[in-house]
PAMARPA-386561 format. One record per atom (N, C-alpha, C, O): residue in one letter; x, y, z. Coordinates in steps of 0.2 Angstrom, whole numbers, plus 5000, padded with zeros to 4 digits. Example, Ala and Ser with C-alpha at 12.3 -4.5 7.8 and 13.67 -1.06 7.14 Angstrom:
! residues 2
A506649725039;A506249785039;A506649845039;A507149835042;S506449895035;S506849955036;S506450005039;S506750065040;
This chain:
! residues 388
M564549065517;M564249055523;M564649005527;M564749015533;Y564748945524;Y565148895527;Y565848925530;Y566048905535;K566148965526;K566848995528;K566749035534;K567149035538;L566149075534;L566049125540;L565949075546;L566149095551;F565549025545;F565448985551;F566048945553;F566148945559;S566448925549;S567148895551;S567548945555;S567848925560;L567549005552;L567949055556;L567749075563;L568049085567;F567049075563;F566749085570;F566849025574;F567049045580;L566848965572;L566948905576;L567648905578;L567848895584;L568148925574;L568848925576;L568948975581;L569348965586;R568649035581;R568749085586;R568449065592;R568749075597;I567849035592;I567649005599;I568048955602;I568248955608;L568348915598;L568848865600;L569448895603;L569748875608;F569648945600;F570248985602;F570149015609;F570549005613;L569549045610;L569349075616;L569349025622;L569549045627;V569048965620;V568948915625;V569648895627;V569748885633;F570148885622;F570748855624;F571148915628;F571548895633;L571048975626;L571449025630;L571149035637;L571649035641;S570549025638;S570249025645;S570448975649;S570648975655;S570448915646;S570748855649;S571448855651;S571648835656;N571848885646;N572548885647;N572748935653;N573148925657;L572348995653;L572449045659;L572249015665;L572649015670;S571748975665;S571548935672;S572048885674;S572148885680;T572348855669;T572848805671;T573448835673;T573748805678;Q573648895670;Q574248925673;Q574148945680;Q574548945684;E573548975681;E573349005688;E573348945693;E573648965699;S573148885692;S573148835697;S573648785696;S573648735700;F574048795692;F574548735690;F575048725696;F575348775698;I575048665698;I575548645702;I575848575700;I575548525698;P576548575699;P576848515696;P576748455701;P576648455707;D576848395698;D576848335702;D577448335707;D577948365706;P577348295713;P577948295717;P578548265714;P578548235709;P579148285717;P579748265714;P579848185715;P579548155719;S580248155710;S580448085711;S580948075716;S581348115718;L580748025720;L581148015726;L581547945726;L581247895722;N582047935730;N582347865730;N581947825735;N581947765734;A581547855740;A581247815745;A580647775742;A580347795737;N580547715744;N580047675742;N579347695744;N578847695740;N579247725750;N578647745753;N578747815756;N579247835759;F578247865754;F578347925757;F577647965758;F577147945755;I577648015762;I577048055762;I577248125764;I577748135768;L576848175762;L576948245764;L576248275766;L575848275762;L576248305772;L575548335774;L575648395778;L576248405781;D575148435778;D575148495782;D574948475789;D574448435790;S575348495794;S575248475801;S574648505804;S574348485809;V574348565801;V573748595804;V573148575801;V572648555804;S573048585795;S572448565791;S572448485790;S571848465789;G573048455790;G573048385788;G572948365781;G572948305779;R573048415777;R572948395770;R573548365767;R574148385769;I573448305763;I574048275761;I574248305754;I573848315749;L574848325753;L575148355747;L575448305743;L575548325737;A575748255745;A576048205741;A576048135745;A576148135751;E576048085741;E576048015744;E576247965739;E576047965733;K576547915742;K576647855738;K576747795742;K577147795747;G576347745742;G576347685746;G576247705753;G576647665757;A575847755755;A575847775762;A575547735767;A575647745773;D575147685764;D574847635769;D575147565769;D574947525773;E575747555766;E576047495766;E576447485773;E576747535775;R576347425775;R576747415782;R577447405781;R577647365778;I577847445785;I578547455784;I578847455791;I578547475795;E579447425791;E579847425797;E580047495799;E580447525794;P579947525804;P580047595805;P580747605809;P580947665809;A581047555811;A581747565814;A581647615820;A581147615824;S582147655821;S582147705827;S581647755827;S581547795832;I581247765821;I580647815821;I580147785826;I579747825828;T580247725828;T579747695834;T579847745840;T579347755843;K580347775841;K580447815847;K580047875847;K579947905852;I579747895841;I579247955841;I578647925846;I578347965850;M578447865845;M577847845849;M578147835856;M577747845861;T578747805857;T578947805864;T578947865868;T578747875873;G579147915864;G579147985867;G578448015868;G578348045873;Y578047995863;Y577348015864;Y576947985870;Y576648025874;V577047925871;V576747895877;V577047925883;V576747935888;A577747925883;A578047955889;A577848025891;A577648045897;A577748065886;A577548135887;A576848135889;A576648175894;D576348095887;D575748095889;D575648065897;D575248095900;Q576048015898;Q576047995905;Q576348045910;Q576148055916;I576848085908;I577048145912;I576448195913;I576348215918;E576148205907;E575548255907;E575048235912;E574748275916;K574948165912;K574348135917;K574648135924;K574248125928;G575248145925;G575548145932;G575748085935;G575848075941;F575848025930;F576047965933;F576747965934;F577047925938;V577148005930;V577848005931;V578048085930;V577648125928;N578648095932;N578848165931;N579548175928;N579948125929;L579748225925;L580348245922;L580948245927;L581548235925;D580748265933;D581248265938;D581348195942;D581848195946;D581048145940;D581148085943;D581848055942;D582148065936;E582148025947;E582747985946;E582647915944;E582347875948;V582847895938;V582647835935;V583247785936;V583847795935;F583147725940;F583647675941;F583747635934;F583247615930;I584347625932;I584547595926;I584747525927;I585147505931;S584347475924;S584347405925;S584947375920;S585147415916;E585147315922;E585647285917;E585347275910;E585647275905;N584647255910;N584347245904;N584447305899;N584547305893;C584347365902;C584347435898;C585047445896;C585247465891;W585547435901;W586247445900;W586547405894;W586947425890;R586247345894;R586547295889;R586147305882;R586347265877;K585747355881;K585347365875;K585847375869;K586247415869;E585747335863;E586147345858;E585947405854;E585447435855;G586347425849;G586247475844;G586447545847;G586947545851;S586147595845;S586347665847;S586247675855;S585747645857;K586647715858;K586647725865;K586747795867;K587047835864;M586447805873;M586547865877;M587147855882;M587447905884;F587347795883;F587947775887;F587747785895;F588147815898;I587147765897;I587047765904;I587347695907;I587447655903;R587447695913;R587747645917;R587247605921;R586847635925;E587347545921;E586947495926;E587047515933;E587647525935;G586547515937;G586547525944;G586547605946;G586447615952;T586547645941;T586547715942;T585847745942;T585347705939;K585747805944;K585147845943;K585147905938;K585647935939;V584747905933;V584747965928;V584047995928;V583547965929;L584148065928;L583548105928;L583048085921;L583348075916;M582448085922;M581948065917;M582048115911;M582048095905;S582148175913;S582248235908;S582848215903;S582848225897;D583448195907;D584048175903;D583848115898;D584148105893;L583548065901;L583348005897;L582948025891;L583047995885;M582448075891;M582048095886;M582548125881;M582448115875;K583048165883;K583448195878;K583948145875;K584048145869;G584148095879;G584548045876;G584247995871;G584547975866;M583547985872;M583147955867;M583047995861;M583147965855;V582848055861;V582648095856;V583348115852;V583348105846;I583748145855;I584348175852;I584848125850;I585148125844;Q585048075854;Q585548025853;Q585247965851;Q585647915849;S584547955850;S584247895848;S584447835852;S584547785850;G584547845859;G584847795863;G584347735864;G583747755867;N584447675862;N584047625864;N584047605872;N583547585874;D584647625875;D584647615882;D584247665886;D583847645890;A584147725883;A583747775886;A583047755885;A582647765890;S582847735879;S582147715878;S581947655882;S581347655885;C582347605884;C582247555888;C582147575895;C581647555899;A582547625897;A582447645904;A581847685905;A581547685910;I581647725900;I581047765901;I580447715901;I579947725905;A580447665897;A579947615897;A579847575904;A579347575906;E580447555907;E580447525913;E580147575919;E579847545923;H580347635918;H580147685923;H579347695923;H579047695928;V579147705917;V578447715916;V577947665917;V577447665921;A578147605915;A577647545915;A577947485919;A577747425918;A578547495922;A578847435926;A579247385922;A579647355925;S579047385916;S579447335911;S579347365904;S578847405902;E579847345900;E579747355893;E579047325890;E578747355886;E578947265892;E578347235890;E577747275891;E577247275888;G577747295898;G577147335900;G577047405896;G576547425894;F577647435894;F577647495890;F577347475883;F576947515880;V577547425880;V577347405874;V576547395874;V576247415869;Q576247365879;Q575547365880;Q575247435880;Q574747445877;L575547485883;L575347555883;L575347575876;L574847615874;M575847565872;M575947585865;M575347565861;M575147605857;S575147505862;S574547475859;S573947515860;S573547525855;L573847535866;L573247575868;L573247635864;L572747665862;Y573847665864;Y573947735861;Y573847725853;Y573547765850;V574047675850;V573947655843;V573247655842;V573047685837;N572847625846;N572147615845;N571747685846;N571347705842;E572047725851;E571747785852;E571847835846;E571347875845;L572447835843;L572547875838;L572347855831;L572347885826;G572047795831;G571747765825;G572347745819;G572247755813;L572847725822;L573447705817;L573347635815;L573547585818;S572947625809;S572747555807;S573247515804;S573147455804;N573847545803;N574347495800;N575047505804;N575547505801;T574847505811;T575447505815;T575447455821;T574847445823;K575947425822;K576047375828;K576747385830;K577247375827;F576847395837;F577447395840;F577547335845;F577147325849;T578147305844;T578347255849;T578947275853;T579047235858;N579247325852;N579747355857;N579747425857;N579347465853;V580147455861;V580147535862;V580747565858;V580747625858;T581147525855;T581747555852;T581747555844;T582047595841;G581347505841;G581347495834;G581847445831;G581947435825;L582147405836;L582547345834;L582147295830;L581547295831;P582447265825;P582047225820;P581647175823;P581847135827;N580947165820;N580547115822;N580047115817;N579747165815;E579847055814;E579347045809;E578647075810;E578247085806;D578547075817;D577847095819;D577847165821;D577347195824;H578447205820;H578447275822;H578447315816;H578947315811;Y577947355815;Y577847395808;Y577447455809;Y577047465814;S577447495804;S577047555804;S577047575796;S577247535792;S576647635795;S576647655788;S576847725788;S576847765793;A576947755782;A577147825781;A576547865784;A576647915787;R575947845782;R575347885784;R575247885792;R575147945795;D575347825795;D575247825802;D575747865806;D575647895811;L576447865803;L576947895806;L576847975806;L577048015810;A576547995800;A576448065799;A575848085804;A575948145807;R575348045805;R574848065809;R575048065817;R574848115820;L575448015818;L575748015825;L576148085826;L576148115832;S576648095822;S577048155822;S576648225823;S576748265827;M576048225819;M575648285819;M575348295826;M575248345828;K575148235829;K574848235835;K575348255841;K575148295845;L575948225840;L576448245845;L576548315845;L576648355850;I576648345839;I576848415838;I576248465841;I576348515845;E575648445840;E575048475843;E574948475850;E574848525853;R575048415853;R574948405860;R575548415865;R575348445870;F576148405862;F576648405867;F577248455864;F577748425863;P577148515863;P577648565860;P578248565864;P578848575861;D578248555871;D578848565875;D579248495874;D579848505873;H578948445873;H579348385871;H579548385864;H580148365863;Y579148415860;Y579448415853;Y580048465852;Y580448455847;A580048515856;A580648555856;A581348515857;A581848545854;L581348455860;L581948425860;L582248395853;L582848395852;Y581748395849;Y581948365842;Y582348415838;Y582648385833;K582348475840;K582848525836;K583448535839;K583948565836;E583648505845;E584248515848;E584748475845;E584648415843;K585348505843;K585848475839;K586348425843;K586648385840;Y586448445849;Y586948405853;Y586648385860;Y586248425862;F586848335863;F586748325870;F587348285873;F587648235870;T587548305878;T588148275882;T587948245888;T587548275892;Y588048175889;Y587948135895;Y588548095896;Y588848065891;N588748085902;N589348045904;N589948065901;N590348025899;N589948135900;N590548165896;N590648145889;N591148145886;I590048115886;I590148095879;I589648145875;I589048145876;K589848185871;K589448235867;K589248195860;K589748175857;Q588648195859;Q588348165853;Q587948215849;Q587548255852;R587948205843;R587548255838;R586848215836;R586848155836;N586448255835;N585748235833;N585848205826;N586248235822;R585548145825;R585648115818;R585248145812;R585348125807;N584848185814;N584448225809;N584848285806;N584848335808;S585248265800;S585748315798;S585348375794;S585648425793;L584748365793;L584348425790;L584348485795;L584248545793;L584448475801;L584448525806;L585048575805;L584948635806;W585548555802;W586148595800;W586048625793;W586348675791;Q585548605789;Q585548625782;Q585048685781;Q585048725777;D584548685786;D583948725785;D583648745792;D583448705795;D583648815793;D583448835800;D582748825801;D582448825806;S582348815795;S581648815796;S581448745798;S580848735800;I581848695798;I581748625800;I581948615807;I582448635809;D581448595811;D581548585818;D581448515821;D581248505827;G581448465817;G581348395819;G581248355813;G581248385807;M581248285813;M581048245819;M581548195821;M582048195825;K581448135817;K581848075819;K582048035813;K581748025808;T582648005814;T582947965809;T582847895811;T582747875817;G582947845807;G582947775808;G583347735803;G583347755797;H583647685805;H584047635800;H584147575803;H584447565809;T583947525799;T584247455800;T584347425793;T584147455788;T584647365793;T584847335787;T584147325783;T584047325777;S583647295787;S583047275784;S582547335782;S582147335778;A582647385786;A582147445786;A582447495781;A582047535778;G583047495779;G583347545775;G583447605779;G583447605785;Y583547665776;Y583647725779;Y582947765779;Y582647775774;C582747785785;C582047815786;C582147885789;C582647895793;L581647925788;L581647995791;L580948025791;L580648025786;V580848055797;V580248095798;V580548165799;V580948175804;S580348215795;S580548285796;S579948335796;S579448315794;S580048385800;S579548435800;S579848505800;S580448515803;G579548555798;G579748625798;G579248675797;G578648655795;V579448735798;V578948795797;V579248845792;V579748875794;R578848865787;R578948925783;R578348965782;R577848925780;N578349025782;N577749065780;N577149045784;N576549035782;D577249025791;D576649005795;D576348945793;D575848925795;T576748905789;T576448835787;T576948785789;T577548785788;R576648735793;R577048675796;R576948615791;R576348595791;L577448585789;L577348525785;L577748465788;L578248475792;I577548405787;I577848345790;I577948305784;I577548285780;A578548275783;A578748235778;A579048165781;A579448165785;V578748115778;V579048045780;V579248005774;V578948005769;T579847985774;T580147945769;T580447875772;T580747885777;L580247825769;L580447755771;L580747715766;L580647725760;K581247675768;K581647635764;K582047675758;K582047645753;S582347725760;S582847755756;S583447715756;S583547675761;S583847715750;S584447665750;S585047685753;S585447645755;T585147755755;T585747775758;T585547835763;T585047865763;E586047845767;E585947905772;E585847965768;E585448015770;K586247975763;K586248045759;K585548045756;K585248105755;S585247995753;S584647995749;S584048005753;S583548035751;R584047985760;R583547995764;R583448075766;R582948095766;L584048105766;L584048175767;L583848215761;L583448265762;T584048195755;T583848225749;T583048215748;T582748265746;D582848155749;D582148135749;D581748185753;D581248215750;N581848195759;N581448235764;N581548305762;N581048345762;R582148325760;R582248395758;R581848415752;R581548465752;R581848375747;R581448385741;R580648385742;R580348435740;L580448345747;L579748345748;L579548415752;L579048445750;L579948435757;L579848495760;L579848555756;L579448595756;D580348555752;D580448615747;D579848615742;D579648675741;Y579648565740;Y579048555735;Y578448585739;Y578048625736;G578348565745;G577748585749;G577748655750;G577248695750;F578348685753;F578348755755;F578348795749;F578048855749;R578548775743;R578548815737;R577848825734;R577648885732;Y577448775734;Y576848775731;Y576148785735;Y575648795733;F576248785742;F575648775746;F575748825752;F576348835754;R575248855755;R575148885761;R574548865765;R574148835762;T574648875772;T574048855776;T573848925779;T574248955782;K573148935779;K572948995782;K572248975786;K571948925784;K572149015791;K571449005794;K570949045790;K570949105789;I570449005788;I569949035784;I569349055788;I569049105787;L569149015793;L568549025797;L568849025805;L569248985807;T568549075808;T568749085815;T568149075820;T567649105818;I568249045825;I567649025829;I567249085832;I566649085833;D567649135833;D567349195837;D567249255832;D567149315834;S567249245825;S567149295820;S566549275816;S566349225814;S566149325815;S565449325812;S565549305804;S565949345801;I565249255802;I565149245795;I564649285791;I564649305786;L564049285795;L563449315792;L562949335798;L562949305803;E562649385797;E562049415801;E561449395798;E561249415792;E561049355802;E560449325799;E559849345803;E559849355809;Q559249355800;Q558649375803;Q558349315808;Q558449265806;V558149345813;V557849295818;V557049315819;V556849375820;W556649265818;W555949275819;W555649255826;W555849205829;G555249305829;G554949295835;G555449295841;G555349275846;G555949335840;G556449345845;G556549425848;G556249465844;E556849435854;E556949495856;E557449535852;E557449595852;K557849505849;K558249535844;K558049515837;K557849455836;E558149555832;E557949545825;E558449505821;E558249475816;K559049505823;K559549475820;K560049445824;K560149465830;V560449395822;V560949365826;V561549345821;V561449335815;N562149355824;N562749335820;N562949265821;N562849235826;L563149235815;L563249165815;L564049155814;L564349195810;S564349105817;S565049085816;S565149015815;S564648975816;S565748995813;S565848925812;S565948895819;S566148925824;V565748825819;V565848795826;V566548785828;V566648775834;D567048795824;D567748785826;D568148825821;D567948845815;N568748835822;N569248865817;N569348815812;N569348755813;L569448845806;L569548795800;L570148825796;L570148885794;F570648785795;F571248795791;F571248765784;F570948705784;L571448795779;L571448765772;L572248775770;L572548825771;T572448715766;T573048715763;T572948725756;T572748675753;L573148775753;L573048785745;L573648815742;L574148845746;S573648825736;S574148865732;S573948935734;S573448955735;P574548975736;P574349045738;P573849085734;P573549125737;R573949075727;R573449115723;R572749095723;R572349125721;D572649035726;D571949015726;D571549035732;D570849035732;F571849065737;F571449085743;F570949145741;F570349145744;Q571149185737;Q570649245735;Q570049215732;Q569549255731;R570049155729;R569549135725;R569049085729;R568549055727;V569249075736;V568749035740;V568149075742;V568249135744;E567549045741;E566949085743;E566549045748;E566448985747;P566349075753;P565949035758;P565149035756;P564949095754;K564848985757;K564148985756;K563748955762;K563848895763;V563348995765;V563048975771;V562348945769;V561948975766;I562248885772;I561548845771;I561248835778;I561548795782;L560648865779;L560348865785;L559848805785;L559548785780;A559848765791;A559348715791;A558648735790;A558248695788;D558448795793;D557748815792;D557848895794;D558348915795;Y557248925793;Y557248995795;Y557348995803;Y557148955807;L557749045805;L557949055812;L557349075816;L557149135815;Q557149045821;Q556649065826;Q556849055833;Q557149005835;A556649105837;A556849115844;A556449055848;A555849045846;P556649035853;P557349055856;P557949015853;P557848965851;L558549055853;L559149025851;L559649025857;L559649075860;T560048975857;T560548985862;T561248985859;T561348965853;K561749015862;K562349025860;K562748955859;K562648915863;G562948945853;G563248885851;G562848835848;G563048785846;Q562148855847;Q561648805844;Q561848805836;Q561948855833;V561848745834;V561948735827;V561348745823;V560848725824;V561448795818;V560848815814;V560948805807;V560448815803;G561548775805;G561648765797;G562348745796;G562648715801;S562548755790;S563248745789;S563548795784;S563148825781;V564248795783;V564548835779;V564948795774;V565348755776;N564848805768;N565248765763;N565748815759;N565548865757;L566348795759;L566848835756;L566948805749;L567148745748;L566848855744;L566948835737;L567548865734;L567748925735;L567848825729;L568448845725;L568248835718;L568248775716;D568148885714;D567948875707;D567248835707;D567148795702;G566848845712;G566148805712;G566248735715;G565748705716;N566848715717;N566848645719;N566948655727;N567348695730;S566648605731;S566648605738;S567348585740;S567548525738;I567748625745;I568348595747;I568348585755;I568848555757;A567848615758;A567748605765;A567048625767;A566748665764;E566848595773;E566148605776;E566248605783;E566548565786;M565848655786;M565848655794;M565148675796;M564848715793;D564948655802;D564348675805;D564348755807;D564948785808;V563748785807;V563748855808;V563348865815;V562848825815;V563548905819;V563148915826;V562948985827;V563249035824;A562448995831;A562349065834;A562849085839;A563049045843;M563049145838;M563549175842;M563249205849;M563649225853;E562649205850;E562349235856;E561649205857;E561349175852;D561449215863;D560749195865;D560249245862;D560349305862;V559649215860;V559149265858;V558449235861;V558249185859;K558249275866;K557649255869;K557049265865;K556949305860;A556449225866;A555849225862;A555449285865;A555449305871;L555049315860;L554549365862;L553949325866;L553949265867;G553549365869;G552949345873;G552449305868;G552649305862;F551949275871;F551449235867;F551249275861;F551249255855;F550949335862;F550649375856;F551249395851;F551049395845;G551749415854;G552349435849;G552549375845;G552649385839;R552549315848;R552749255844;R552249235839;R552349225833;A551549245841;A551049235836;A551049275830;A550949255824;W551149345831;W551249395826;W551849375822;W551749385815;S552349355825;S552949345821;S552849285816;S553149275811;N552449235819;N552349175815;N551949185809;N552049155804;I551449235810;I551049255804;I551449285799;I551349275793;K551949335801;K552349365796;K552849315793;K552949325787;L553049265797;L553549215794;L553149175789;L553449155783;L552549155790;L552149115785;L552049155779;L552049125773;T551849215780;T551749265774;T552449265770;T552449265764;Y552949275773;Y553649285770;Y553849215766;Y554049225761;K553649165769;K553849095766;K553449095760;K553649065755;F552749105760;F552349105755;F552549145749;F552549125743;L552749205750;L552949255745;L553649235742;L553749235736;I554149205746;I554749185744;I554749125740;I555049115735;E554349075743;E554349005739;E553949015733;E553948975729;E553449055733;E553049065727;E553449105721;E553249115716;
């Protein structure tokens, strides 16, 4: 008897191990690669899911990556109509004398705002960044004040900018997470401006300069963003690209060499694209469920999510996602289109991975007095039978 029990127990343990092993194989994703960078983050630009991170909230000198914010502010000011890409911008002595990387604009001349934006993004020109700031806000100091307002608006809790170029200053800092969020917002809001980040060359004043982001030459799927380097900041890079309808953003800070920052970013992106995909799971104008309505001119109403919902998962996991709709109460007319009536919970292997409000997709008018009264009687009877 003991021997039979032992054999039975071993068989049960084997089946449990086998089931666990198959499950592990199905959802197994290795840890992110080891990087030279001290701080990094990898996230999906649409869903916002973080796929890898290390020291992502540590305050780090961002060097010329600062120009992503300079460009963001300028693009928003253009969208608001305060300045225009066709504006001719006067170049001051202050901007002409800016140290560091240059677009090579000349003091006393006028340069199109559109060319300055290219010179800042593609050539990482400190002189171009300064000229943009002076044109938008009358001074670099005024533009820095604008940057602070945008930092607060975007909720960048570990960011403070004291200049528009990224030149070293102990009070000038950001974090990998904040820079990724900023980049995500720029890509979402200003696609025309973001398109500049993939241009490989720009010629101004008969001087042709190449984009400092060498990843643009290594992989056609990578279309941005910005490099940065100072002695104190080390080598920094924000990159982004699209494969299989999935856009990822990688931020690496404080790499030790120019080569290692490229390798670091490339490894992060390759890791993310290999093991993850982003798909639209819920669509605002698609019915999730048809539900009964009590006391209405229509007996049923279609329900949808209040907004589009994207998930970033291992490709094999999408087929295992199950929606579970939870209504706040039985639906009773009148209902208005867009009225929140409950929520939908997305489950993966029984675990909640996302939740969103559910709304009525159409108006449902109430019946007359007697119709509503009879419907209420039926609903009370239904509740009694169901709850019993």
